[in-house]
C-alpha positions, 0 to 999 in steps of 0.5 A, spaced: 844 769 280 838 774 280 839 780 275 836 787 274 834 791 268 834 798 268 830 802 262 826 808 261 822 805 256 820 798 254 818 797 246 815 791 242 820 788 237 818 792 232 820 798 236 813 801 235 812 803 243 809 799 249 802 798 246 804 790 245 808 789 251 804 783 255 804 781 262 803 774 264 797 772 269 802 771 274 806 777 274 807 781 281 809 787 283 813 789 290 810 793 295 813 800 298 819 798 302 819 791 298 816 787 304 810 784 300 808 782 293 801 782 290 799 779 283 799 785 278 793 782 274 788 780 279 789 788 282 787 791 275 780 793 273 777 789 268 771 793 267 768 800 268 762 804 265 759 811 266 752 810 264 746 814 263 739 813 267 736 809 260 742 804 261 746 807 255 753 808 255 756 815 255 761 816 249 768 814 251 765 812 258 766 805 258 772 800 258 770 792 257 763 794 257 759 793 251 752 795 252 747 796 258 739 794 258 734 798 262 730 792 264 725 797 268 725 803 273 732 803 276 734 796 274 739 795 269 744 790 266 751 791 264 754 786 259 761 785 258 765 785 252 770 780 254 767 775 259 770 774 266 773 767 268 767 766 273 761 769 277 765 771 283 768 778 282 768 785 285 763 790 283 762 797 286 756 802 284 756 809 285 750 814 283 751 820 279 745 824 280 743 825 287 747 823 294 740 820 297 741 814 292 745 808 293 747 803 288 747 795 289 750 790 284 748 783 284 747 777 279 754 777 277 755 772 271 761 771 267 758 776 261 755 781 266 752 784 272 745 787 274 745 794 278 739 797 282 739 804 284 735 806 291 733 812 295 733 812 302 726 810 303 727 804 299 724 806 292 727 804 286 730 811 282 733 811 275 739 815 275 746 815 272 751 811 275 758 809 275 760 801 276 767 798 276 768 790 276 775 787 278 776 779 276 779 775 272 778 775 265 776 768 261 
């Protein structure tokens, strides 16, 4: 027999709010119309950052990103605060300063990843950028 719980707010045992409510890694959500389900945890962004052209993080502009390293012109390494379970995860890069630039991410490890910024002529170009990573936490 299935049951349904209808509430307006979920709070922890201490009654302090929802900040300590946990979701298991096998939690699912139901799509519109109820015809499909997806794993909730696998769809959550595990890291994001808004980064200056010297690889420093904007104040308040990151989540699960501990630092950035400016390796050379337009070659950055971003380090994660909490490791991911494997090196096969999705990374997306957008460039802030100029629509003529393209960002690429590669060399993902469990603790971080590398980013390059290119112009249309194929030359590396320093630029502020934004990145997101989606993968399973370790």
